N, C-alpha and C positions, 0 to 999 in steps of 0.2 A: 236634473236641473233643466229649468225652463230656458229656452234660447229664443230671442227675438231675432230673426233675421233682418236686419234694417237696410233699406235701400236709401241713399241720400235723395232728398228732394222726393219724399214719397209719403204716403198716408201712414206710412210706419210710424211716423212721429207721433201720431194720437196714441198709438199703442205703447211707445216708451213713455209717455206721459201718464198713461193709467197704470202701468207698471210701477212708476214712481209713487203715484197717489196711494197705489195699494200697499206699497212697502215690501212687496214681494221679491225673493230673490230671482235674480235671472242673470244671464249671460246674453251679451248683445255680439252677434256677429255683423260686420259692417260690409256692405258690397257699395261699389261705385258705379255710377252709370257711366256709359261710354260718352265722353265729352262732344264727339260729334253728333252720334245719332241719338244721344239720351236715354237709349236703351239699358236695360239691365244687363249685368253680365251673365254670360252662360251658366257660371257656377250657381246661380240662383234656381235654375232649371234642375239641378240635381236634389234641391230642398222640396220643390213643388213643379209639376209640369209646366204651368204657365209662366214660369219664371218671374212671378209678380211679389210685390212685399206690399203690405206686411204678410209675414208668415212666422208661426211661433211653433217650434217643436218642444214637446214636453213629454219625456220618456218616449212611450210608443206612438203617441199622438202627434199628428201634424194638423194645425189648423190654419186656414187661410181666411181671407175676407175679413174685413175691417169690423163689421157688425158681428160676425160669427167668433171673432177673437175677442170682443168685448164680452158678448154673453158667456163664453168659456171662462174668462178671467174673473168674471163678477161672481160666476156660479162657483169656482174654485176658492174665491175670498169667503163664501159663505153667505152669499146674497146681501152682503152689508150695505151695498149701493144701489141695491134694486128694491124698489118700493113694493108692498106686498101686492100679490095677485088679485085682479078683480077690483081694485082701487083706482079712483080718478088719477092719483099720482103715478100708478103703474102704466095706465094707458098713456099719460103724457110722455112717461120715460121711454116706452115702447116707440111712440111717434117720433121723438127728437132723435132716437138711435138710429132709426131706419131713414129718417128724414135726411141726415148728413151724408149717406151715400146715394140714396134713391133720388133725392130731389136737389140737394144743395151743389154736390160734386159735378154732374154733368155740365151746367152752365160755367162752372170755374174751370174744368178741363177745356171746354170749347173756348173760353176766353184765352186760356193760355196756348192753345194751339193757333187760333187765329192771330194772336199777337205775335207768336214766333213767325208765321207765314209772312206777315208784314215786313219783318225784318230780314227774312232769308235772303240769300244771293239769288238773283234771277235775271235773265236778260232785261235791260233797261225798258224795252217796249211791253213787256209783260208786268212791270211793276205798278202802273196805275190800275191796271185791271184786277191784279191781285188785291192792292190795298183797297179799292172799291168794294170787292166782294167781302174782304175781311171785316171792313168797317160795316157794311151792312148786316153782317152776321152778329157783329158784336153788338151793334145798335138794338138788335132783336133779342139779346139775351139780358134777361131780367131775372134778379134773385130776391124773393122776398120771403119772409119767415112767419108765414101763419101758424098760428096756434089754435086749431080748431075746438079745443076745450076751453078756450079763453073767452068769454064774450063781456 
């Protein structure tokens, strides 16, 4: 049986959605982040050494990283969701699959981190400096969604 190791507030939500779309049977093991540190619990390191989510275990296979899990699940489903290799549609599929992690997520994570910095407890004299730095970084974070195959 396939198991999704699901960490709250993580990228594993995407894998949960894909499993539902595929209609493939799975079990879900839930993990909760530490409320103070927002880190994953140590139990997740027993599944994968980085203690990250998403992770899928499927028999003797353990697959980590969102893109790799998507590729694995689509392949296991008989490639029903993947366009034929060598077609323009396949190139677009591959682009968007990797864009999500390679280009879209870094600025989103930076925004999450710097917004948390602005709200973090700190000495009163450090707050304006931290806020100014966070605001400068956040003003420089731009996300756009180019489609290089669409002209």
